[in-house]
KEDREN-434975 format. One record per atom (N, C-alpha, C): x, y, z negated; atom name; residue in one letter. Coordinates in Angstrom, 2 decimals. Atoms other than C-alpha are relative to their C-alpha. Layout:
       c1       c2       c3  site  code
        X        Y        Z    CA     A
...
// end
This chain:
       c1       c2       c3  site  code
    -0.70     1.24    -0.48     N     M
    62.70   138.63  -106.42    CA     M
    -1.00    -0.72     0.93     C     M
     0.84     0.64    -1.02     N     S
    61.25   136.88  -103.31    CA     S
    -0.41    -1.44    -0.46     C     S
     0.31     1.35     0.41     N     P
    59.30   133.58  -103.94    CA     P
     0.84    -0.99     0.87     C     P
    -0.73     1.00    -0.70     N     K
    61.18   130.46  -102.99    CA     K
    -0.83    -0.69     1.16     C     K
     0.67     0.63    -1.08     N     I
    60.12   129.19   -99.57    CA     I
     0.28    -1.45     0.14     C     I
    -0.20     1.49    -0.12     N     V
    59.52   125.36   -99.51    CA     V
    -0.41    -0.47     1.33     C     V
     0.24     0.76    -1.20     N     D
    59.72   123.33   -96.38    CA     D
    -0.86    -1.19    -0.34     C     D
     0.93     1.08     0.36     N     K
    56.57   121.30   -97.05    CA     K
     0.15    -1.37     0.68     C     K
    -0.15     1.18    -0.83     N     K
    57.25   118.80   -94.20    CA     K
     1.26    -0.70    -0.53     C     K
    -1.20     0.60     0.43     N     A
    60.82   118.19   -95.43    CA     A
    -0.23    -0.61    -1.42     C     A
     0.33     0.45     1.38     N     K
    59.52   117.85   -99.03    CA     K
    -0.74    -1.29    -0.01     C     K
     0.70     1.29    -0.21     N     K
    57.01   115.27   -97.93    CA     K
     0.81    -1.26     0.19     C     K
    -0.87     1.04    -0.52     N     K
    59.66   113.24   -96.23    CA     K
     0.90    -0.52    -1.25     C     K
    -0.75     0.37     1.22     N     I
    61.84   113.33   -99.40    CA     I
    -0.77    -0.80    -0.94     C     I
     0.87     0.84     0.89     N     I
    59.00   112.12  -101.57    CA     I
    -0.17    -1.33     0.55     C     I
     0.17     1.29    -0.61     N     M
    58.32   109.32   -99.09    CA     M
     1.18    -0.96    -0.10     C     M
    -1.22     0.77    -0.01     N     K
    61.91   108.24   -99.02    CA     K
     0.21    -0.66    -1.45     C     K
    -0.18     0.37     1.34     N     H
    62.02   108.07  -102.84    CA     H
    -1.09    -1.02    -0.36     C     H
     1.06     0.81     0.25     N     A
    58.62   106.27  -102.92    CA     A
     0.26    -1.39     0.56     C     A
    -0.35     1.27    -0.69     N     I
    59.73   103.61  -100.43    CA     I
     1.04    -0.78    -0.74     C     I
    -1.15     0.72     0.78     N     K
    62.86   102.93  -102.44    CA     K
    -0.56    -0.66    -1.22     C     K
     0.44     0.46     1.30     N     I
    60.94   102.51  -105.76    CA     I
    -1.07    -1.11     0.24     C     I
     0.94     1.05    -0.38     N     F
    58.14   100.47  -104.06    CA     F
     0.73    -1.31     0.25     C     F
    -0.73     1.29    -0.42     N     A
    60.70    98.04  -102.64    CA     A
     0.75    -0.57    -1.27     C     A
    -0.63     0.54     1.18     N     E
    62.58    97.75  -105.96    CA     E
    -0.91    -0.50    -1.09     C     E
     0.96     0.35     1.09     N     K
    59.71    97.69  -108.41    CA     K
    -1.17    -0.91     0.39     C     K
     1.14     0.66    -0.59     N     G
    56.99    96.30  -106.20    CA     G
    -1.16     1.11     0.18     C     G
     0.99    -1.02    -0.45     N     Y
    54.26    98.37  -104.47    CA     Y
    -1.18     0.09    -1.07     C     Y
     1.13     0.00     0.90     N     F
    51.44    97.24  -106.78    CA     F
     0.30     0.35    -1.41     C     F
    -0.44    -0.32     1.31     N     Q
    53.44    97.73  -109.94    CA     Q
     0.41     1.42    -0.26     C     Q
    -0.57    -1.38     0.00     N     T
    54.67   101.27  -109.05    CA     T
    -1.20     0.97    -0.27     C     T
     1.02    -1.09     0.22     N     K
    52.75   104.30  -110.46    CA     K
     0.45     1.31     0.50     C     K
    -0.39    -1.28    -0.50     N     I
    52.88   107.89  -109.38    CA     I
     1.07     0.58    -0.86     C     I
    -1.09    -0.56     0.92     N     I
    54.94   108.74  -112.43    CA     I
     1.36    -0.58     0.28     C     I
    -1.28     0.69    -0.31     N     D
    57.61   106.25  -111.32    CA     D
     0.66     0.65     1.26     C     D
    -0.55    -0.70    -1.24     N     I
    57.83   108.01  -107.93    CA     I
     0.53     1.37    -0.32     C     I
    -0.39    -1.26     0.43     N     A
    58.07   111.31  -109.64    CA     A
     1.37    -0.06    -0.64     C     A
    -1.31     0.18     0.67     N     K
    60.90   110.18  -111.89    CA     K
     1.10    -0.22     0.94     C     K
    -0.99     0.39    -0.98     N     E
    62.77   108.64  -108.92    CA     E
     0.39     1.21     0.81     C     E
    -0.23    -1.14    -0.88     N     A
    62.37   111.83  -106.92    CA     A
     0.55     1.31    -0.81     C     A
    -0.48    -1.08     0.90     N     G
    63.32   114.04  -109.99    CA     G
    -0.85     1.18     0.16     C     G
     0.99    -1.04    -0.04     N     I
    60.09   116.11  -109.76    CA     I
    -1.14    -0.38    -0.99     C     I
     1.12     0.24     0.81     N     G
    56.98   116.44  -111.75    CA     G
    -1.15    -0.78     0.66     C     G
     1.10     0.76    -0.52     N     K
    53.95   114.12  -111.35    CA     K
    -0.95     0.81     0.78     C     K
     0.90    -0.91    -0.65     N     G
    51.81   117.09  -110.37    CA     G
     0.51     0.41     1.40     C     G
    -0.53    -0.37    -1.34     N     T
    54.18   117.94  -107.49    CA     T
    -0.35    -1.04     0.99     C     T
     0.35     1.08    -0.96     N     I
    53.49   114.56  -105.99    CA     I
    -1.43     0.20     0.60     C     I
     1.41    -0.13    -0.43     N     Y
    49.70   115.26  -105.94    CA     Y
    -0.10     1.34     0.83     C     Y
     0.13    -1.14    -0.81     N     E
    50.39   118.61  -104.15    CA     E
     0.20    -0.45     1.47     C     E
    -0.33     0.53    -1.37     N     Y
    51.50   116.47  -101.18    CA     Y
    -0.72    -1.25     0.44     C     Y
     0.68     1.28    -0.21     N     F
    49.69   113.15  -101.53    CA     F
    -1.06    -0.28    -1.02     C     F
     1.16     0.25     0.97     N     R
    46.27   112.12  -103.06    CA     R
     0.28    -1.28    -0.75     C     R
    -0.20     1.21     0.57     N     S
    47.58   108.65  -103.94    CA     S
     1.19    -0.71     0.52     C     S
    -1.15     0.69    -0.59     N     K
    50.36   106.11  -103.46    CA     K
    -0.38    -0.75     1.19     C     K
     0.52     0.59    -1.29     N     E
    48.12   104.47  -100.80    CA     E
     0.25     0.95     1.12     C     E
    -0.22    -0.97    -1.06     N     E
    48.44   107.69   -98.83    CA     E
     1.41     0.11     0.26     C     E
    -1.45    -0.07    -0.27     N     I
    52.19   107.77   -99.34    CA     I
     0.43    -1.15     0.89     C     I
    -0.30     1.03    -0.77     N     I
    52.62   104.27   -98.03    CA     I
    -0.46     0.06     1.52     C     I
     0.72    -0.06    -1.38     N     S
    50.13   104.89   -95.17    CA     S
     0.83     0.99     0.89     C     S
    -0.79    -1.04    -0.82     N     E
    52.13   108.07   -94.07    CA     E
     1.39    -0.50     0.30     C     E
    -1.32     0.63    -0.18     N     A
    55.47   106.29   -94.51    CA     A
    -0.01    -0.94     1.16     C     A
     0.19     1.01    -0.96     N     I
    54.33   103.43   -92.26    CA     I
    -0.20     0.64     1.32     C     I
     0.40    -0.78    -1.15     N     N
    52.80   105.90   -89.71    CA     N
     1.26     0.61     0.59     C     N
    -1.31    -0.67    -0.40     N     M
    56.13   107.73   -89.65    CA     M
     0.94    -1.01     0.73     C     M
    -0.78     0.99    -0.47     N     L
    57.93   104.49   -88.99    CA     L
    -0.47    -0.43     1.42     C     L
     0.63     0.42    -1.31     N     M
    55.46   103.52   -86.20    CA     M
     0.26     1.06     1.11     C     M
    -0.22    -1.09    -0.99     N     H
    55.86   106.95   -84.55    CA     H
     1.41     0.02     0.49     C     H
    -1.43     0.06    -0.45     N     S
    59.64   106.60   -84.52    CA     S
     0.23    -1.17     0.98     C     S
    -0.13     1.14    -0.96     N     W
    59.22   103.20   -82.74    CA     W
    -0.68     0.36     1.28     C     W
     0.68    -0.29    -1.26     N     M
    56.77   104.75   -80.27    CA     M
     1.01     1.01     0.88     C     M
    -1.00    -0.86    -0.65     N     E
    59.44   107.37   -79.52    CA     E
     1.10    -0.73     0.71     C     E
    -1.05     0.71    -0.61     N     K
    61.84   104.62   -78.66    CA     K
    -0.50    -0.93     1.12     C     K
     0.68     0.92    -1.02     N     L
    59.38   102.79   -76.24    CA     L
     0.75     0.22     1.37     C     L
    -0.65    -0.09    -1.24     N     P
    61.07   104.25   -73.12    CA     P
     1.40    -0.78    -0.10     C     P
    -1.30     0.73     0.09     N     E
    64.38   102.70   -74.45    CA     E
    -0.30    -1.45     0.02     C     E
     0.37     1.44    -0.01     N     F
    62.59    99.41   -75.20    CA     F
    -0.27    -0.55     1.37     C     F
     0.55     0.42    -1.36     N     Y
    61.08    99.27   -71.70    CA     Y
     1.25    -0.21     1.00     C     Y
    -1.21     0.20    -0.84     N     K
    64.70    99.31   -70.26    CA     K
     0.62    -1.39    -0.21     C     K
    -0.57     1.34     0.42     N     I
    65.45    96.02   -72.12    CA     I
    -0.16    -1.07     1.16     C     I
     0.16     1.09    -0.99     N     K
    66.06    93.13   -69.64    CA     K
     0.17    -1.40    -0.55     C     K
    -0.23     1.31     0.51     N     D
    66.67    90.27   -71.91    CA     D
    -0.53    -0.10    -1.55     C     D
     0.54     0.18     1.35     N     L
    64.99    88.88   -75.22    CA     L
     1.19     0.14    -1.02     C     L
    -1.17    -0.09     1.00     N     K
    68.45    88.65   -76.89    CA     K
     0.35     1.50    -0.24     C     K
    -0.31    -1.46     0.23     N     E
    68.90    92.37   -76.37    CA     E
    -1.08     0.62    -0.91     C     E
     1.05    -0.49     0.82     N     L
    65.55    93.01   -77.94    CA     L
     0.17    -0.52    -1.42     C     L
    -0.27     0.49     1.26     N     L
    66.34    90.75   -80.80    CA     L
     1.06     0.75    -0.78     C     L
    -1.07    -0.77     0.56     N     K
    69.66    92.65   -81.47    CA     K
    -0.49     1.45    -0.42     C     K
     0.57    -1.32     0.36     N     I
    67.79    96.01   -81.48    CA     I
    -0.88    -0.05    -1.22     C     I
     1.02     0.00     1.16     N     V
    65.00    95.00   -83.71    CA     V
     0.68    -0.44    -1.31     C     V
    -0.64     0.46     1.28     N     L
    67.23    93.16   -86.29    CA     L
     1.02     1.11    -0.46     C     L
    -0.97    -1.10     0.35     N     G
    69.67    96.09   -86.12    CA     G
    -0.73     1.08    -0.84     C     G
     0.78    -0.96     0.76     N     E
    66.84    98.19   -87.65    CA     E
     0.16    -0.30    -1.62     C     E
    -0.17     0.40     1.36     N     L
    67.53    96.25   -90.88    CA     L
     1.25     0.84    -0.64     C     L
    -1.18    -0.85     0.55     N     D
    70.73    98.41   -91.27    CA     D
    -0.57     1.34    -0.51     C     D
     0.62    -1.30     0.48     N     D
    68.35   101.41   -91.82    CA     D
    -0.66    -0.35    -1.40     C     D
     0.49     0.39     1.35     N     I
    67.61   101.33   -95.58    CA     I
    -1.44     0.28    -0.13     C     I
     1.44    -0.16     0.09     N     D
    64.17   102.87   -95.20    CA     D
    -0.78    -1.06     0.70     C     D
     0.71     1.02    -0.81     N     F
    63.14   100.41   -92.53    CA     F
     0.09    -1.29    -0.84     C     F
    -0.14     1.16     0.79     N     K
    64.51    97.54   -94.71    CA     K
    -1.00    -0.02    -1.24     C     K
     0.82    -0.11     1.19     N     N
    62.55    98.83   -97.77    CA     N
    -1.46    -0.07     0.38     C     N
     1.39     0.11    -0.41     N     I
    59.32    99.11   -95.77    CA     I
    -0.20    -1.41     0.34     C     I
     0.08     1.45    -0.25     N     A
    59.88    95.51   -94.46    CA     A
    -0.32    -0.80    -1.23     C     A
     0.21     0.73     1.24     N     I
    60.12    94.31   -98.07    CA     I
    -1.33     0.27    -0.53     C     I
     1.40    -0.39     0.50     N     I
    56.97    96.29   -99.10    CA     I
    -1.10    -0.80     0.76     C     I
     1.03     0.71    -0.85     N     L
    54.96    94.78   -96.16    CA     L
    -0.06    -1.50    -0.28     C     L
     0.01     1.48     0.39     N     V
    55.99    91.25   -97.08    CA     V
    -0.79    -0.16    -1.25     C     V
     0.69     0.01     1.27     N     E
    54.76    91.86  -100.58    CA     E
    -1.54     0.25     0.15     C     E
     1.41    -0.34    -0.25     N     V
    51.58    93.48   -99.45    CA     V
    -0.84    -1.05     0.65     C     V
     0.72     1.01    -0.67     N     F
    50.62    90.79   -97.01    CA     F
    -0.13    -1.28    -0.83     C     F
     0.10     1.17     0.93     N     I
    51.33    88.04   -99.59    CA     I
    -1.13     0.24    -1.00     C     I
     1.12    -0.36     1.01     N     Y
    49.06    89.92  -102.08    CA     Y
    -1.36    -0.18     0.64     C     Y
     1.34     0.06    -0.50     N     F
    46.18    90.13   -99.63    CA     F
    -0.34    -1.49     0.40     C     F
     0.19     1.37    -0.29     N     A
    46.67    86.51   -98.67    CA     A
    -0.54    -0.72    -1.23     C     A
     0.50     0.52     1.24     N     R
    46.12    85.65  -102.33    CA     R
    -1.34     0.54    -0.42     C     R
     1.32    -0.68     0.41     N     H
    43.15    88.01  -102.63    CA     H
    -0.83     0.34     1.19     C     H
     0.79    -0.23    -1.28     N     P
    41.04    87.55   -99.52    CA     P
    -1.25     0.90    -0.28     C     P
     1.23    -0.82     0.33     N     E
    38.11    89.20  -101.43    CA     E
     0.32     1.56     0.06     C     E
    -0.42    -1.41    -0.13     N     K
    40.07    92.48  -101.17    CA     K
     0.33     0.42     1.39     C     K
    -0.30    -0.27    -1.37     N     K
    40.06    92.49   -97.39    CA     K
    -0.21     1.40     0.40     C     K
     0.34    -1.46    -0.33     N     D
    38.55    96.03   -97.28    CA     D
     1.34     0.91    -0.27     C     D
    -1.22    -0.70     0.27     N     E
    41.75    97.29   -98.90    CA     E
     1.09    -0.24     0.95     C     E
    -1.09     0.33    -0.89     N     A
    43.85    95.60   -96.37    CA     A
    -0.18     0.50     1.35     C     A
     0.42    -0.48    -1.33     N     E
    42.20    97.22   -93.41    CA     E
     1.08     0.87     0.67     C     E
    -1.08    -0.76    -0.61     N     F
    44.97    99.79   -92.86    CA     F
     1.17    -0.85     0.47     C     F
    -1.12     0.84    -0.33     N     F
    47.65    97.19   -92.94    CA     F
    -0.26    -0.88     1.21     C     F
     0.45     0.84    -1.15     N     M
    45.73    94.96   -90.50    CA     M
     0.03     0.79     1.30     C     M
     0.08    -0.82    -1.17     N     K
    45.23    97.85   -88.12    CA     K
     1.50     0.34     0.41     C     K
    -1.29    -0.24    -0.26     N     M
    48.98    98.59   -88.39    CA     M
     0.69    -1.15     0.67     C     M
    -0.50     1.22    -0.65     N     A
    49.83    94.95   -87.53    CA     A
    -0.57    -0.15     1.38     C     A
     0.61     0.06    -1.46     N     E
    47.48    95.09   -84.45    CA     E
     0.84     0.98     0.82     C     E
    -0.77    -0.94    -0.78     N     Q
    49.25    98.19   -83.27    CA     Q
     1.43    -0.49     0.33     C     Q
    -1.31     0.49    -0.21     N     H
    52.61    96.63   -83.65    CA     H
    -0.02    -1.16     0.97     C     H
     0.07     1.21    -0.94     N     D
    51.47    93.43   -81.86    CA     D
    -0.23     0.57     1.46     C     D
     0.28    -0.66    -1.36     N     S
    50.16    95.60   -78.94    CA     S
     1.29     0.50     0.61     C     S
    -1.26    -0.54    -0.48     N     M
    53.40    97.45   -78.65    CA     M
     1.07    -1.03     0.31     C     M
    -0.86     1.15    -0.30     N     F
    55.44    94.25   -78.88    CA     F
    -0.29    -0.74     1.21     C     F
     0.47     0.62    -1.29     N     Q
    53.39    92.63   -76.16    CA     Q
     0.36     0.78     1.23     C     Q
    -0.37    -0.73    -1.19     N     S
    53.95    95.54   -73.80    CA     S
     1.57    -0.01     0.29     C     S
    -1.41     0.04    -0.22     N     I
    57.75    95.35   -74.39    CA     I
     0.39    -1.42     0.53     C     I
    -0.26     1.39    -0.55     N     I
    57.74    91.49   -73.68    CA     I
    -0.50     0.08     1.48     C     I
     0.52    -0.14    -1.40     N     E
    55.64    92.25   -70.51    CA     E
     1.09     0.63     0.85     C     E
    -1.09    -0.70    -0.82     N     N
    58.38    94.58   -69.28    CA     N
     1.26    -0.78     0.12     C     N
    -1.12     0.92    -0.09     N     I
    61.14    92.11   -70.11    CA     I
    -0.34    -1.08     1.14     C     I
     0.41     0.92    -1.00     N     K
    59.23    89.65   -67.88    CA     K
     0.19     0.56     1.44     C     K
    -0.17    -0.73    -1.33     N     K
    59.05    92.19   -65.06    CA     K
     1.48     0.14     0.41     C     K
    -1.46    -0.19    -0.38     N     N
    62.82    92.59   -65.31    CA     N
     0.65    -1.35     0.23     C     N
    -0.56     1.32    -0.52     N     G
    63.20    88.86   -64.47    CA     G
     0.75    -0.78    -1.05     C     G
    -0.68     0.77     1.07     N     A
    64.21    87.47   -67.91    CA     A
    -0.38    -1.42    -0.09     C     A
     0.41     1.39     0.13     N     F
    62.31    84.15   -67.45    CA     F
     0.10    -0.66     1.32     C     F
    -0.24     0.84    -1.22     N     E
    62.88    81.30   -64.99    CA     E
    -1.41    -0.30     0.62     C     E
     1.32     0.26    -0.50     N     S
    59.02    80.89   -64.59    CA     S
    -0.86     1.33    -0.01     C     S
     0.88    -1.24    -0.05     N     D
    56.47    83.59   -63.54    CA     D
    -1.31    -0.34    -0.60     C     D
     1.32     0.45     0.47     N     D
    53.60    81.57   -64.97    CA     D
    -0.07     0.12    -1.56     C     D
     0.15    -0.02     1.43     N     I
    54.34    82.34   -68.65    CA     I
    -1.13     0.93    -0.51     C     I
     1.17    -0.74     0.57     N     D
    51.34    83.51   -70.71    CA     D
     0.67     1.06    -0.95     C     D
    -0.64    -1.01     0.66     N     I
    52.66    86.82   -71.91    CA     I
    -0.57     0.22    -1.47     C     I
     0.69    -0.17     1.33     N     C
    49.95    87.15   -74.71    CA     C
     0.55    -1.04    -1.02     C     C
    -0.45     1.08     0.91     N     K
    50.90    83.77   -76.17    CA     K
     1.57     0.17    -0.37     C     K
    -1.46    -0.04     0.28     N     L
    54.66    84.27   -75.73    CA     L
     0.28     1.16    -0.99     C     L
    -0.12    -1.08     0.89     N     S
    54.35    87.58   -77.41    CA     S
    -0.22    -0.33    -1.39     C     S
     0.31     0.40     1.36     N     K
    52.74    86.17   -80.44    CA     K
     1.04    -1.03    -0.56     C     K
    -1.04     0.99     0.46     N     I
    55.24    83.24   -80.59    CA     I
     1.27     0.82    -0.37     C     I
    -1.31    -0.75     0.31     N     M
    58.18    85.75   -80.39    CA     M
    -0.19     0.89    -1.15     C     M
     0.26    -0.82     1.22     N     H
    56.55    88.06   -82.89    CA     H
     0.14    -0.70    -1.32     C     H
    -0.04     0.89     1.15     N     V
    56.10    85.27   -85.43    CA     V
     1.45    -0.42    -0.29     C     V
    -1.36     0.44     0.17     N     F
    59.58    84.05   -84.76    CA     F
     0.91     1.11    -0.49     C     F
    -0.82    -1.17     0.45     N     F
    61.17    87.51   -85.15    CA     F
    -0.33     0.32    -1.41     C     F
     0.37    -0.18     1.40     N     D
    59.21    87.98   -88.40    CA     D
     0.68    -0.93    -0.92     C     D
    -0.65     1.10     0.82     N     G
    60.62    84.72   -89.71    CA     G
     1.46     0.21    -0.20     C     G
    -1.46    -0.31     0.08     N     V
    64.18    85.62   -88.85    CA     V
     0.18     1.20    -0.86     C     V
     0.02    -1.25     0.78     N     F
    63.49    89.04   -90.36    CA     F
    -0.03    -0.24    -1.52     C     F
     0.20     0.33     1.40     N     V
    62.28    87.66   -93.72    CA     V
     1.17    -0.86    -0.51     C     V
    -1.15     0.83     0.41     N     S
    64.99    85.03   -93.84    CA     S
     1.37     0.79    -0.25     C     S
    -1.20    -0.90     0.19     N     I
    67.73    87.69   -93.40    CA     I
    -0.14     0.91    -1.24     C     I
     0.30    -0.83     1.27     N     L
    66.02    89.82   -96.15    CA     L
     0.31    -0.83    -1.29     C     L
    -0.16     0.92     1.16     N     L
    66.09    86.79   -98.48    CA     L
     1.49    -0.52    -0.13     C     L
    -1.40     0.60     0.00     N     F
    69.63    85.46   -97.40    CA     F
     0.86     0.90     0.88     C     F
    -0.86    -0.92    -0.92     N     P
    71.65    88.51   -96.06    CA     P
     1.37    -0.65     0.39     C     P
    -1.35     0.57    -0.26     N     N
    74.88    86.51   -96.27    CA     N
    -0.06    -1.10     1.10     C     N
     0.21     0.90    -0.99     N     E
    73.38    84.05   -93.77    CA     E
    -0.41     0.57     1.39     C     E
     0.47    -0.80    -1.14     N     K
    72.61    86.69   -91.14    CA     K
     0.59    -0.60     1.32     C     K
    -0.68     0.53    -1.13     N     K
    75.14    85.37   -88.68    CA     K
    -0.57    -1.27     0.49     C     K
     0.52     1.30    -0.37     N     S
    73.83    81.82   -88.69    CA     S
    -1.47     0.19     0.48     C     S
     1.43    -0.27    -0.50     N     Y
    70.09    83.10   -88.31    CA     Y
     0.03     0.59     1.39     C     Y
     0.02    -0.53    -1.29     N     L
    71.15    85.15   -85.37    CA     L
     0.44    -1.10     1.09     C     L
    -0.43     1.17    -0.93     N     E
    72.85    82.03   -83.75    CA     E
    -1.17    -0.88     0.28     C     E
     1.18     0.77    -0.29     N     I
    69.65    80.09   -84.28    CA     I
    -1.03     0.79     0.90     C     I
     0.97    -0.83    -0.83     N     A
    67.59    82.93   -82.79    CA     A
     0.49     0.03     1.45     C     A
    -0.41     0.00    -1.32     N     D
    69.84    83.03   -79.72    CA     D
    -0.31    -1.35     0.70     C     D
     0.31     1.37    -0.55     N     Y
    69.33    79.22   -79.23    CA     Y
    -1.29    -0.11     0.32     C     Y
     1.49     0.10    -0.19     N     F
    65.60    79.53   -79.56    CA     F
    -0.33     0.82     1.26     C     F
     0.37    -0.81    -1.06     N     I
    65.52    82.31   -77.07    CA     I
     0.49    -0.60     1.39     C     I
    -0.48     0.70    -1.15     N     D
    67.61    80.22   -74.59    CA     D
    -1.02    -1.02     0.48     C     D
     1.02     1.07    -0.25     N     I
    65.01    77.46   -74.88    CA     I
    -1.26     0.74     0.69     C     I
     1.11    -0.70    -0.49     N     I
    62.14    80.02   -74.28    CA     I
     0.21     0.48     1.41     C     I
    -0.32    -0.41    -1.36     N     K
    63.79    81.41   -71.14    CA     K
     0.01    -1.06     1.09     C     K
    -0.07     1.14    -0.91     N     R
    64.05    78.04   -69.57    CA     R
    -1.44    -0.67     0.25     C     R
     1.46     0.57    -0.12     N     V
    60.30    77.18   -70.01    CA     V
    -0.50     0.15     1.34     C     V
     0.61     0.01    -1.35     N     K
    58.69    76.20   -66.69    CA     K
    -1.44     0.22     0.03     C     K
// end
């Protein structure tokens, strides 16, 4: 009888999907490898055939998410309006894996805010945030080039940070109060209208 051929890349993705789900439900810091194994319906040893630790699992999961965003950059660069960007970004919350990673990141950043002495452990997450900032700024720069603002003197670096913080706030608010999504989107639209008129 021929040995079963395992698609290791697909298996890793399956493990990551189950890990992301249990991290979001139970909490990243409370979750153990055995919890992930049970969720995935496999042995604990199988997890270690693919990942050395849960830190490596979340690292690869976030890198996979960032890679998927990088693949969408040509699409993002076609955006001509901040409202269109908002619609696309918040639309990602309909993807359960994206939503779960967002929940995990909120938990992780709060944890490191409470424990500044553990900043070395936070290095990966800080680098990921810097990557995201850089990508977001390049998207805003292209929206400016497409004539989205009334003024040409807008500081793109500052505007990018303002919009990033604002989007994050709307993001978290929708995660906490999903039934209020429509009202948060209306508030976001109003805020963007104000930004576009800045001289």
